[in-house]
N, C-alpha and C positions, 0 to 999 in steps of 0.2 A: 413522486420524486418532482421536479418542476422540469423541465421539457426534454432532460436526458437522461439516458439510463448508466446506469453503473454496470460496466461489464468486467470479466471476471476468468481465469482461469488457472487452472490447477494443471502441476505438470511434477512428474517423478523422473529420478536420471535414469531408468532403467529403458525410458523410452526412446534415446540417442546412445548407442555403442559408444561413443567420444565422450559424451558427459558423465557414462558406468564407468569411463577409466580415468575421467578428471582430467580430462584434455577439450582445447577448445574446439569444437565442429569448424573446419572450413566453411569461408564466407559469411560467418555472424560476427567477426566482432571487427570494430574499426582499429587502425594502427595503435590508436592512445589507449582505448580500453586492452590489448596485447599486453602492449607496455606497464600497463596496471598491474595485469592480471601476476607478471612476473614479480612483483614487487609484495605480494602475498608470502609470508614464511611459511603459515602451516597449512597442510594439507584441507582440511576439513574448512578451513575459511575459502580457500582457492575453489572447492568444490561448490560451497554454497555460493557465491557471488557467480560462478558460470553458468547454475542452472536457475539461480532467481533473475540473471540478467536474461538467460536465451526462453525464461519466460513471458518476460517483460516484452521481448522483442515480437515475441511470437504474437501475442495481444495487440501490442501497438502495430503491427501489421494488418491483423484483422481489422482492427479500428480504421485507419486509411482505406483500407480497400470495399470496407461496408461506408463508412460516412466520406467518402473523397475517391472511391475511385479510380485511388491510384495505389500497385503493387511495389509498395519498397524494397528494395536487397536490406535484408536483415542487419548488412554492417553498415550500413547508411543511419542505421535507427540508432542513436547514442542514448544510455542511460547513463546519467551524470548524478554527481549529487549537489544538492543544493546546503547552505553555509548551515542549517541545521539538522541536517542529514537523511530529509526527505530525496527520493529521485526523481530526477525530474527527466523529461524526453527531450532529446534535438535529432535534428533532421540536417544530416550533412549538405552542406552548401550548392551542391549539384545537382541533387535531389530536389531539394527545395526550390532552385532556378527552374527547374525541368515542369515542376507544378505552379509555378506564377507566384510564388512568395517575392512581394517587394524588396529589389534589392535594400533598402536602408533596414531591415529585418534581421540580415544575415550577419554573425558577428562572431568574435572570437571568444566562447566559453569556457571556463575551466570545467575540467572531469570529474573534479574534490574542490565543492564551494570553498572550504572552509583550508583558512593557510594554516592554520594550527593541526592541522589533519594531514597535512600534504608529507609524502614518504620523502625520501633520500632522493637528491637528481630535481633536474629540472620541471620546474610544472607542466602535468600535461592538459593540453589544451584540442577544443574542437570546433571547426568553422563551420555555423550553419545557425540554424535556426529553432527558437523554442518552442516545441509542439504544444499546442492550449489544451493540454489534459492533466489532472492530477493523478500522479501513480504511488501506489504502496505496492511493497514486496516483502514477504516473508519467506522463511526456510521451519523445517522440521523434518528429519530422519530423512534425508534423501528425498525429499516431496518439497516443492514451492506454490505458494501461492502467491499471486498478483491480481489487482484491481484496478481499473481506472475509470476515471470519470473527466467526462469532457467539459471545459472550462470556459468556454464561448460565451458571451450574450450574459446572461442573467445567473449563470452560475459560474461566473469569473473570477469568483470568490469563496467558492465551495472548495474544502479540500476529504479526500480519502483516506483511510486508513483500513489496513487489513490485517490478519495475524492467522496464521496457523500451528496449531497443538496438538502434539500427538496425547491421546487420551491417557492417565494416567491415574496411578493414587499417592495423593496428597498428602503429607500429613497433618494433622491440627496444628501444630507449627506454624506450617505455611500458611492454612487460612486464617488462623492469629495474625501473624503479620503482615498478609498482601490482601485480604479482604476485610470489607467492612462486617461489624454485626447485623446490618440489615441484609446482605448477602448468605451471611453463615448461616441467618434465620430463614433466608428463602430456601435455601440448597438443604436444608434440614427437613425443612418443610413437605417436601418434594419425596418421590417414590425412591427407595433405598438404594435401589440398583439403576437409579440416575444420578446418584451420588458425583463417584470419578468424573461422569459425563460433564454435572454440572460445574463441577469447581472447576476442571479445566475451561469450558467453555467462559465463566467468569472470569477468569484469569486472563485469555486471548482476547476478549471485549475490551478490558482494561487497558491492552495493550491496542489494539486498536485506536480506542480514542486518545490513547495518549500520541499516536502515532497522527489521526488527523488534527490532532493540537499544534502537530513539530514540536514535543516536550520528548516521547521517549519516555524512556524510563528514569530521567532526571529527578522526577516529583516522586512523592508517596503513592504508589496505588488506590493507599485507601483513600485518596481525594478526589477517586470518582467510584459511583456505584452502579454498578452493569448487573440487572434483572435480568436472566434471560427466561424468556419465557419457554415450557418446554410441555404444553399442550399440543397434540397432533403429530404428523410424522415429522421427526428429526433430522430426515435427509432434505426436506424442504428448509427455504429459507424462512428464519421464525424471528419476531420481533425482538429487541432488548430494549428495555426500559432503562436511560442511563438518566443520572445525576452527579452532576461534579461542583466542586469549590468556585465557586465563581471567581477566586482570585487566580486562578490558570488561565481561565478563558481569554481570548484576545481582547485587547482594550482599543474601540477603534479610535479614531482621531480623525479631521476634516483635513489635514495634509496626507492622511492615507487615500483621502478620495472616496473614506465611508464617514456618515453621520455619523456622529457621538450617539444619535441615539437608535441608531443600529444595533439589534439584536442578534444572538448567536443561538442554534439550535443544532442538537447532536441527536443522531438518529441511528441506532444500529440494530444489524441482524447479525444471526449466528444460524451453523447447519451440521451437521455432523456426515463425513465423508470417510467409510471404511473405518478405521483407528483414529482418526483426524478430527478435531473440531474447527471450521472455518468460522471469523469474524469478521464483520466490517463496520467500523464507523462513518457515518458522513457529519461533516461540519458546514453547516450552511449560513451564512449573516439573513438579515430581515430582506434584501434586495434579492436573494437569491429564492427565495419562499414563495411560491405563488399556487401553490396547490398541493394536498396530500401525497403522501407517497404512494404509490400507485406498481412497481413492479422494476425488479432488478432483472435484468439479460444476463445472458451468462454460459458457458460452455465448459464442459470436463473434460479433462484428457489425463487419464492417469486412474 
C-alpha cells in the first residue's frame, strides 16, 4: 500500500460486562454520544451502536498512541457520521489543544452529518478537530469489526470500507438476486465445502466496496463483482479481485482539487475468523498510488 497501513480490530460484546448488558461503560462516551444513545428506539440497534463505537474508539486510541505518542481518553474520541453515512473521527477540543493542533482546526461539528437523519430535538454537536483517518465499522451477531486508514499526505483521498458477516447457508434466490453470474461461476468452481464461506465472503466484499465508495446498499450489488480467492490459509488476509460499474465510481473534477485525469483503484481482502468472514476494500486515487500493496497491519481481539 502507499506509505501507510490499514489497521483493524475485531471485538465482541462479551469482552466488557457493560456492553454485554447493553449499557455504556463509564468514561467511554462523550455527552453528545450519550444523548444520541438515548434516541435509539430498539435494543438491537442500541447494542450495535455501543459495540461498534467502543471498538472504533479502541482502534483510534491505539493508532494515536503508535503514530503520535498521545494517549487520548476514550470519551474525547468521538465517532460521528458524515452526510453519506460513513463514520468520521473527531478529537475533542481540549485534547486537541494539548497535542498542538492549530486553533483554526477546532470547529463545531455535527454528530450526525445529514439533516434528514437527525432525530427529534436539537442537533447534537461536538467541538473538536477532524482526525486524518478513514474509518469503517460493521456489526454481526454481537461482534464488531472496525478498519482505520491514515489519510494524511498521499493517502488524503483514500477511503476504507469494512464488513463482517456470519457464515451462513444462503439460498439460490439470494445468489441470483445479489451476486453476478461471474461470482456464482467462481463459487461453483471451488470446493463444495467452501460454498457457504465463499457466498458469505462475496456478499461481504461487495458491502465493503460500496462502503469505500460511500454508497452503501443504495445501488444494485450486482454492479460490483468481487471474486474472493480461496487458495491457501483462509485465516490470513487473502486478495479479492474487484471490478465494478464505472458509473458508480467517483468523478473527480478540478474544483475538488483532483485532476480529471485521475483514476481510481479498488483493492480488497478477506479472511475467516471463527464463524465470521471479515472483508476490507480500499479506494485510492492515482495520486495516492505509489507502489503495490505490501501488508495489512492489525490486531484481533475476540
